[in-house]
C-alpha positions as CSV (number, residue, x, y, z in Angstrom):
1,X,-5.5,-2.9,17.5
2,X,-8.7,-2.7,15.4
3,X,-11.3,-5.3,16.2
4,X,-14.4,-6.3,14.1
5,X,-17.6,-7.4,15.9
6,X,-20.4,-8.9,13.9
7,X,-23.9,-10.0,14.4
8,X,-26.5,-11.3,11.9
9,X,-29.4,-9.0,13.0
10,X,-29.7,-5.4,14.1
11,X,-30.9,-6.5,17.5
12,X,-27.6,-8.3,18.0
13,X,-25.4,-5.3,17.4
14,X,-27.4,-2.5,18.9
15,X,-26.1,-3.0,22.5
16,X,-22.5,-3.2,21.1
17,X,-22.8,0.1,19.2
18,X,-24.2,1.7,22.4
19,X,-21.0,0.9,24.2
20,X,-18.7,2.7,21.7
21,X,-17.4,6.2,21.9
22,X,-17.2,8.7,19.0
23,X,-19.3,6.5,16.7
24,X,-19.2,7.2,13.0
25,X,-21.6,5.5,10.6
26,X,-20.1,4.4,7.3
27,X,-22.2,3.2,4.4
28,X,-20.5,0.7,2.2
29,X,-21.4,-2.4,0.2
30,X,-25.1,-1.9,0.9
31,X,-24.5,-2.0,4.6
32,X,-23.8,0.3,7.6
33,X,-20.6,-0.1,9.6
34,X,-20.2,1.6,13.0
35,X,-16.7,2.8,13.6
36,X,-15.8,3.9,17.1
37,X,-13.5,3.3,20.1
38,X,-13.7,1.3,23.3
39,X,-11.1,1.4,26.1
40,X,-8.5,2.7,23.7
41,X,-9.2,0.1,21.0
42,X,-10.7,0.8,17.6
43,X,-13.9,-1.2,17.0
44,X,-15.9,-1.7,13.8
45,X,-19.4,-3.2,14.4
46,X,-21.7,-4.5,11.6
47,X,-24.6,-6.7,11.3
48,X,-24.2,-8.9,8.3
49,X,-27.9,-9.8,7.5
50,X,-28.8,-13.5,7.6
51,X,-27.1,-16.2,5.7
52,X,-23.6,-17.3,4.5
53,X,-23.3,-15.0,1.5
54,X,-24.0,-11.8,3.5
55,X,-21.8,-13.0,6.4
56,X,-18.9,-13.7,4.1
57,X,-19.3,-10.3,2.4
58,X,-19.4,-8.5,5.7
59,X,-16.4,-10.4,7.2
60,X,-14.3,-9.7,4.1
61,X,-15.2,-6.1,4.1
62,X,-14.3,-5.7,7.7
63,X,-10.9,-7.2,7.1
64,X,-10.0,-5.8,3.7
65,X,-11.6,-2.3,3.7
66,X,-11.6,-1.5,7.4
67,X,-8.3,-3.4,8.1
68,X,-9.6,-5.2,11.2
69,X,-7.1,-7.6,12.8
70,X,-9.6,-10.0,14.3
71,X,-13.3,-10.8,14.0
72,X,-15.7,-11.6,16.9
73,X,-19.2,-12.8,16.1
74,X,-22.2,-12.9,18.4
75,X,-25.7,-14.2,17.8
76,X,-28.2,-17.0,18.5
77,X,-28.2,-20.6,17.5
78,X,-30.4,-23.7,17.7
79,X,-29.4,-26.6,19.8
80,X,-28.5,-30.1,18.4
81,X,-27.0,-31.5,21.6
82,X,-29.4,-32.5,24.3
83,X,-27.0,-30.9,26.8
84,X,-27.8,-27.4,25.4
85,X,-30.8,-25.5,26.8
86,X,-32.3,-22.2,25.9
87,X,-30.1,-19.4,27.2
88,X,-26.9,-21.5,27.2
89,X,-23.8,-19.9,25.7
90,X,-21.7,-21.9,23.3
91,X,-18.3,-21.0,21.9
92,X,-17.4,-22.6,18.6
93,X,-14.2,-24.6,18.6
94,X,-14.9,-25.6,15.0
95,X,-17.4,-24.7,12.3
96,X,-18.6,-26.6,9.3
97,X,-21.2,-26.2,6.4
98,X,-23.9,-28.7,6.8
99,X,-25.6,-27.8,3.5
100,X,-22.4,-28.1,1.3
101,X,-22.8,-31.3,-0.6
102,X,-20.6,-32.6,-3.5
103,X,-20.7,-36.2,-2.2
104,X,-21.6,-37.2,-5.8
105,X,-17.9,-36.7,-6.6
106,X,-16.7,-38.8,-3.7
107,X,-16.1,-36.1,-1.2
108,X,-17.5,-36.1,2.4
109,X,-20.3,-33.8,3.3
110,X,-19.1,-30.2,4.0
111,X,-16.0,-30.5,1.9
112,X,-14.7,-28.9,-1.3
113,X,-11.3,-29.5,-2.9
114,X,-8.6,-27.4,-1.3
115,X,-10.9,-26.7,1.6
116,X,-11.7,-28.4,4.9
117,X,-14.8,-29.9,6.4
118,X,-14.2,-28.1,9.7
119,X,-12.4,-24.8,10.4
120,X,-11.1,-24.3,13.9
121,X,-11.6,-21.0,15.7
122,X,-8.6,-19.2,17.3
123,X,-7.5,-21.0,20.5
124,X,-6.2,-17.7,22.1
125,X,-9.6,-16.0,21.8
126,X,-11.3,-19.1,23.2
127,X,-9.0,-19.0,26.2
128,X,-9.9,-15.3,26.7
129,X,-13.5,-16.3,26.6
130,X,-12.9,-18.9,29.4
131,X,-11.4,-16.2,31.6
132,X,-14.3,-13.9,31.0
133,X,-16.7,-16.7,31.8
134,X,-14.8,-17.3,35.1
135,X,-14.9,-13.6,35.9
136,X,-18.6,-13.3,35.1
137,X,-19.5,-16.5,36.9
138,X,-21.2,-17.8,33.8
139,X,-20.9,-21.2,32.1
140,X,-19.9,-21.5,28.5
141,X,-19.7,-24.7,26.5
142,X,-17.5,-25.4,23.6
143,X,-18.4,-27.4,20.5
144,X,-18.7,-27.7,16.8
145,X,-21.3,-25.4,15.2
146,X,-22.8,-26.3,11.9
147,X,-23.8,-23.5,9.4
148,X,-26.3,-23.6,6.5
149,X,-28.5,-21.4,4.4
150,X,-31.7,-22.8,5.9
151,X,-33.6,-22.7,9.2
152,X,-33.6,-26.3,10.3
153,X,-36.7,-27.3,12.3
154,X,-36.9,-31.0,11.2
155,X,-35.7,-33.2,14.1
156,X,-34.4,-35.9,11.7
157,X,-32.3,-33.3,9.8
158,X,-30.9,-32.0,13.1
159,X,-30.0,-35.5,14.2
160,X,-28.3,-36.1,10.8
161,X,-26.2,-32.9,11.1
162,X,-25.2,-33.8,14.6
163,X,-24.1,-37.3,13.7
164,X,-22.4,-36.3,10.4
165,X,-20.4,-33.3,11.7
166,X,-20.3,-34.1,15.4
167,X,-22.1,-30.7,15.8
168,X,-23.7,-29.4,18.9
169,X,-25.6,-26.4,17.5
170,X,-26.5,-24.9,14.2
171,X,-27.0,-21.4,12.7
172,X,-26.7,-19.6,9.4
173,X,-23.5,-17.5,9.3
174,X,-20.6,-18.8,11.4
175,X,-18.8,-21.1,9.0
176,X,-18.8,-18.4,6.3
177,X,-17.0,-16.1,8.6
178,X,-14.6,-18.9,9.5
179,X,-13.8,-19.5,5.8
180,X,-13.1,-15.8,5.1
181,X,-11.0,-15.4,8.3
182,X,-9.0,-18.6,7.7
183,X,-8.3,-17.6,4.1
184,X,-7.1,-14.2,5.1
185,X,-5.2,-15.4,8.2
186,X,-7.3,-13.4,10.7
187,X,-8.1,-14.8,14.1
188,X,-11.9,-15.2,14.7
189,X,-14.2,-16.1,17.5
190,X,-17.9,-17.2,17.4
191,X,-20.2,-16.9,20.4
192,X,-23.8,-18.1,20.3
193,X,-26.7,-18.1,22.7
194,X,-29.1,-21.0,22.4
195,X,-32.5,-19.8,21.3
196,X,-34.3,-23.1,20.7
197,X,-33.9,-26.7,21.9
198,X,-35.7,-30.0,21.7
199,X,-37.6,-29.4,24.9
200,X,-38.4,-25.7,24.4
201,X,-41.6,-24.2,25.7
202,X,-44.3,-23.7,23.1
203,X,-44.9,-20.2,24.5
204,X,-41.3,-19.1,24.1
205,X,-41.0,-15.5,23.0
206,X,-38.1,-15.3,20.5
207,X,-38.1,-11.6,20.1
208,X,-37.9,-11.0,23.9
209,X,-35.1,-13.6,24.1
210,X,-33.2,-12.0,21.2
211,X,-33.2,-8.6,23.0
212,X,-32.1,-10.0,26.3
213,X,-29.5,-12.4,24.9
214,X,-28.0,-9.6,22.8
215,X,-27.3,-7.6,26.0
216,X,-25.7,-10.7,27.7
217,X,-23.6,-11.4,24.6
218,X,-22.6,-7.7,24.3
219,X,-21.4,-7.7,28.0
220,X,-19.4,-10.9,27.3
221,X,-17.8,-9.8,24.1
222,X,-16.9,-6.3,25.4
223,X,-15.3,-8.0,28.4
224,X,-13.2,-10.0,26.0
225,X,-12.2,-6.8,24.2
226,X,-10.9,-5.4,27.4
227,X,-8.7,-8.5,27.9
228,X,-7.3,-8.6,24.3
229,X,-3.8,-7.2,24.2
230,X,-3.0,-4.4,21.8
């Protein structure tokens, strides 16, 4: 079993790489891939860089060149739902592209012909996540995550995304990973820690949160790896 684990930023993958044995750095497609082992499983870790294009490129490379059989993604996201607070963990049950718009041709937002507005994450991996959450005594929430190539700070835009896509959180990579994995028939899983919400403290230190949340997410994802058969 060879498993890919992705993050969008170096800080998100550093604690994952630190858990691997016999790590080899492989330079390919203007990126660094970390190949190693963990509990008898082969793992390839990579950070994609921010945005849908880089995420799609990295996911496709992990599957096609490194022959990974599933893709796990960890990172941070902004809250849309009022029920999500800073530090909460959300698992994507579905992912959509909020900035994809060909409504001028009569299609709904987020849709292209022969595609889908929402792509659903692997139910088996989501069930494993629930077991890990139970073991670790942490709460995870499930919901739709919206992806777009823009940092959305405008409350009205967030409300529109939430209402249009029934989305609970938003970020900049997940749906691109979902499109690639769905097209190549590879199971995938997206975990996000909420880094900003409507009632966030003005003194919030994002860099400190990113570092701490990366460790929490790494613990969670590696616990999932231990439960994955193969």
